[in-house]
C-alpha positions in Angstrom: 13.9 8.8 -8.1 14.3 10.7 -4.5 15.8 8.8 -1.7 12.1 9.4 0.1 10.6 7.9 -2.8 12.8 4.5 -3.2 12.6 4.0 0.9 8.7 3.9 0.0 9.2 2.0 -2.7 11.8 -1.1 -1.5 9.1 -0.9 1.1 6.4 -1.9 -1.3 8.1 -5.0 -2.6 7.5 -6.7 1.0 4.0 -6.7 0.2 1.0 -8.7 -1.7 -1.7 -7.1 -0.9 -3.2 -4.6 1.3 -6.1 -2.7 2.8 -8.2 0.1 1.1 -9.7 2.6 2.4 -12.3 4.7 0.8 -14.7 7.6 1.8 -18.2 7.0 1.3 -21.4 8.9 0.5 -21.7 9.7 4.5 -18.1 10.7 5.7 -17.5 7.4 6.9 -14.5 5.3 5.8 -14.7 1.3 4.4 -11.4 -0.6 4.0 -11.5 -3.8 1.7 -7.9 -6.1 1.0 -6.9 -5.6 -2.4 -4.1 -7.5 -3.8 -1.3 -5.2 -5.1 -1.0 -5.4 -9.0 1.9 -3.4 -9.8 4.2 -0.4 -8.2 6.0 2.3 -9.3 9.4 3.9 -8.1 7.3 6.9 -7.3 5.6 5.0 -4.9 2.2 4.9 -6.7 0.1 1.7 -6.1 -1.9 -0.5 -9.1 -4.9 -2.6 -8.0 -7.2 -4.2 -10.6 -11.1 -4.3 -9.8 -14.8 -4.0 -11.7 -15.8 -1.1 -13.0 -19.4 -1.6 -10.8 -17.6 -2.5 -7.3 -18.2 0.1 -4.9 -14.8 1.2 -4.3 -14.7 2.4 -7.5 -18.1 4.9 -6.8 -16.2 6.0 -3.7 -13.0 7.1 -5.3 -15.6 8.7 -8.1 -16.7 10.2 -5.1 -13.4 11.4 -3.5 -10.2 10.7 -4.8 -8.6 10.7 -0.8 -7.9 7.3 0.1 -5.6 5.5 2.4 -3.7 2.0 2.1 -2.6 0.1 4.9 -0.2 -3.3 4.4 1.4 -5.2 6.9 3.6 -8.2 6.5 4.5 -10.4 9.3 5.0 -8.8 13.2 8.0 -6.8 11.3 6.9 -4.0 8.5 4.0 -2.0 8.2 3.5 0.7 6.0 0.5 3.4 5.8 -0.2 5.6 2.6 -1.9 8.5 2.4 -3.2 8.8 -1.2 -5.1 10.0 -4.0 -7.0 7.9 -6.3 -7.5 7.7 -9.8 -9.2 5.5 -12.3 -7.9 4.4 -15.5 -8.8 1.9 -18.2 -6.4 1.6 -19.8 -5.6 -1.9 -21.6 -2.3 -1.9 -22.3 -1.1 -1.0 -18.4 -3.8 -4.2 -18.2 -1.9 -6.7 -20.3 1.4 -5.2 -18.5 0.6 -6.0 -15.2 -1.8 -8.4 -15.6 -1.5 -12.0 -13.0 -2.9 -15.5 -13.9 -4.1 -14.7 -9.8 -6.3 -12.4 -11.3 -8.4 -14.6 -13.5 -10.2 -15.8 -9.8 -11.9 -12.2 -9.8 -11.9 -12.7 -13.6 -12.6 -15.1 -14.6 -12.8 -14.3 -18.4 -9.0 -13.0 -18.5 -7.1 -9.6 -18.7 -9.6 -9.0 -21.5 -12.7 -8.4 -19.5 -14.3 -5.6 -20.0 -15.9 -4.9 -16.5 -11.8 -4.6 -15.6 -10.3 -1.4 -14.5 -7.4 0.7 -12.8 -6.9 2.3 -9.7 -3.6 4.2 -9.5 -2.9 5.7 -5.9 -0.7 8.3 -6.1 1.7 7.9 -3.2 1.6 11.4 -1.0 2.7 10.7 2.9 4.2 7.4 4.0 4.7 6.3 7.6 6.6 3.3 7.7 7.7 0.8 10.8 10.4 -2.1 9.7 12.2 -4.1 12.0 12.9 -6.9 9.1 15.6 -8.5 8.3 18.9 -7.1 11.1 17.0 -4.8 12.6 14.2 -7.3 13.4 17.1 -8.8 16.0 18.2 -5.5 17.0 14.4 -4.7 17.7 14.3 -8.0 19.8 17.4 -7.0 22.1 15.7 -3.6 22.6 12.7 -5.2 23.6 14.2 -7.5 25.7 16.5 -4.8 27.7 13.5 -2.3 27.9 11.7 -5.1 29.4 13.5 -5.7 32.2 14.4 -2.2 32.7 11.5 -0.5 32.7 11.9 1.6 29.6 10.6 2.1 26.2 12.8 0.1 23.5 14.6 3.0 21.0 13.4 3.1 17.5 16.0 4.1 15.3 13.9 7.3 13.3 15.0 7.0 9.4 15.3 3.8 9.9 12.9 1.4 11.7 10.7 4.2 11.7 9.6 7.2 9.6 7.2 9.4 7.8 8.0 10.3 4.3 6.8 13.0 2.1 6.4 11.9 -1.4 4.6 15.0 -3.2 7.1 19.0 -3.9 
């Protein structure tokens, strides 16, 4: 795993949900919240959905997606990716969580379940978690009183990561 993919994987572990943005037929975009079912060290993200949902039909037409996640006011992640639809019962078994029963009352054997796998191509993040949050708050207060912008540490607090070679 590259350091870049490792950074994105580590950040993905901080999120339980994300907004999945797809392209609709007329060229507009549509966003909806989705539970993150699983993540891979490569930065790939898995979602569980109904095979007859609008998002599935949109991905069938255009695989380009955007995944956006926010945790409180300290961690943000935006991922440009390529989505694929996966019908793999073993993968459903592996990533199934009982909270998905809310959407699939028949459980993980529901024949309407399909998976969306988003291969992360590029990611941008803003991370002020942990001690970085304290550092940022100090910098922000100093910037407020001095009239200057706070310093952001590129690669630590903010960065853009290419995930495909």
